[in-house]
N, C-alpha and C positions, 0 to 999 in steps of 0.2 A: 356684836350685832350689827355693827356698820359694815363690818366686812362680809357678813353673810348677806346683807341687803344688797352690797354692790355685786357680790356673784350672781345673785338672783336676777339683777336687772341686766347683767351681761347675758346670762343664759336666755333670758326672755328676749333680748335684742337678737340673739344668734338665731333663735327659732322663728322669728317673725320677719326678718329681713330675708329677702331672696337672696338665694346662693351667689347669683352673678353680682350682685351689689355689695357683698360682704367680703372683707380682706381682714386678716389678723396679722399683727405683728407682735412678737413677743421677744424675749431675750434668752440667748442659750450661752451661758457664761458671759462673755464681755463683748457679744456680737448681737445684732439685731437678726431676726429670723422672720421672714426674709429680709435682706437690706435693701432690696429693690422691689417695688410694687408698681404694676400698671393697672390704671383704672380708668374710669370715666366719670363725668360729671353725674352727681347723683349718688355716687358709690360711698360706702361707708368704710372708715378705717378704724379697726378696734386695736388699740394699744394695751396690751397686757403685761405689764413690767413687774418685775420682782427684784429683790436685792437692792443694792445701792445704785440703781439705775434711773435715768429719766430720759426724755425725748423732747428736745427744744428746737423749734424752727430757726434755722439761721440763714444768712445770705448765701448765695453760690460761693462768693469769695471766702467768707467764713469756714465754709464747709471744705473747700479745697485747700485752705491753709490750716485746718483743723484747729479753728478758733471758735470759741463758744459765745462771742458777742460780735454784733448785737442779736438779741432775740427778736425776731421780727413777726412771730406768730405763735402757733400752739405751745404749750409748756405742760407737759404730762410728767408725773412722777410716780415711782412706786410707793406703797404704803410705808416702807421702811424710812424713807425720807420726806414723809409728810404729804404725799399725794394720795390720789385715789386708787392708784394700782391698775384699775381698768378705766380707760378714757376713750371717747369716740370722736372721731373727726369726720366731718361731712365734706365731702369734695364738692365744691362749688365754683371752682376756678380751674380754667385750662391753664395749667402751669406745672413746673416741676418744684415739689416741696423738698427742700434740703434740711436733714435734722441730725443732731448729734446727741450723744448721752455726755453731759458735762464731766462726770468724774472719770469717765474712761477715754475722752478724746484724745489724750496724750500717749495712750498705750500703742503698741505695735501689734496688730493693726489697730487703728483707731476705731471706736465704736461710733459708726454713723451710718445712714441710709438715705434713700431718696424714694419719693412718691411722685410717679409721673403719671399726670393725668392727660388725657387725650381722647381722641375718637378711633375707636378700633375698626379695622377693615382692611382691605388689599391695598398696600402702598406701592405696589410694583406698577409702573406705567405700561410695561409690557404684557400684563395680564388682561385678560378679557373683562374680568370684574374689577378693574382698577377703581377706586374710590379717591377722588381728588380731595375729599374732606376728612379721609382718615390721616391720623397722625401716628398710630400705633399698628403696626402689621400684626394681625391676628392669625396668620398662617392660613388664610381662607383663599389665597391667589389662585385662580384657576387659568390653564393656558391652551392655547390651540393645540391640537394633536395631529400627529401624522403616522399613518400606518401603512406597512408594505405588506401585502399578501401575495404568495404564489400559490395558485390552484390548477390543478388538471382536472379534466372532465372529458367524458365520451359525447361527441356529437354536438353538445350545446351545454350553455351553462347560463342560469338566471341568477343575475346580481342586481340588487335594488329595484327589482321590477322589470329590468330589461334583459332580454334574451340575446346572448352572444353566441355564435356558431363559428367563429374564427379566432385563432390565437390572436393575442395582442395584449398591449398594456392599456388599461383603462383607469379612468380617475373619477372619484366621486367625493363631492364636497357637500357637507352637511353640518348637523350641530350635534356635538357629543353631550353625555349625561350631565356635563357641567355647565352647558349652555354656551360653550365656546365653538368656534369653526373646527371641524374635523375633516381632515382630508385623507382619503384612503385610495391608495394605489393598487390595482389588481394586475398582477403578471399572470395572464391566462394562457394555459396550453391546452388546445383542443385536440383530442385524439379521435379517430373515427373508426366506426365499426366497419368489418369488412364482411365480403360474401364471395363464395366461390362455388362452382358446380363441378362434381366429379361424375363422368360418365363410365359406367361399367356394364360389360356384358358378361354373364356368367351361366355356366350350365347347372340346372336344377336348383341352386340355392347360392346365396352369397352372405358371408358374414362381415358385419361392419360395426366396429366398436362393440363386440360382444353380443351383437343381436344378428340372428340369422334370418335372411329374407329369402322366401321361395317362390315370391311372385313379381312380376315386372310392375315398376311403380316409381314414384318420385318421394324420397325420404329426406327429412332434414334433421341435422344435429346442430347444436348452438355450443361453442367453445368460448373460452376466454382468451383474447390474442395477447401477443407479448406487450401491447401498449394497455392492457387492462380493459380493453372493450370487447364486445361481443364479436366473435367470428363466426359467420353462419355458413355451413356447408351444406349443399344439396346434393344428393346422390340420385343421379338419373340411372336406374337400374333396369336392364334388360335380362330376363330370364329365359334361357333356351332349355328345353327338356331333352333330355336324353330319350332315344327310341330304341326298341328292341324288336325283332321279328324272329319268326320260326320258319326254316327251310325243311320241307319234307320231300 
């Protein structure tokens, strides 16, 4: 009955504590899993121990030398060796908690772990969201971005609200989606449309690009030039007509 009550209390705690405040430590064989936990003030550490294992807090020196004394804080044990099996530790101090399992500390590897409490955030001073109060990097660092683009356009190109009509290298500085400075360099090549006039005099009719014209006039065709821009050709056409006469 005591075991069932303990399990019920554990499950009750599990479903009522917010996920970001809950960390579980158990044992797999003669290892703590996980053996390193990062957490913040107000988080809960749930020890769920089985077999002949315990978790006792020791000094850093004792932890480094694989010693079990002195015990300076929590002391949790499995039910097999007279403990609750499931115990809760409230993190209320910014520090590193060093702990060992006394029966297995002399094994290779020794059974021990650490709980590191601190403030999560970006710890890189080169990042634009650097948090001077953060002691544990949470992978949220964002950085200034640099982008180089090459673009070709015909006659003009509009970029960030500015119209450019000549080739050149232009730079824009703004803010990226992460809130950091963003520098974009544009290597712009402007190609220009072309136009030409073709003057032709023909008798009776003239065929141009598959179209036959039989009257004088000005006609226009638009092509794509080798530079990818419009090439406009104007045909100035003069049609002279053949004549006939009868001699009697």
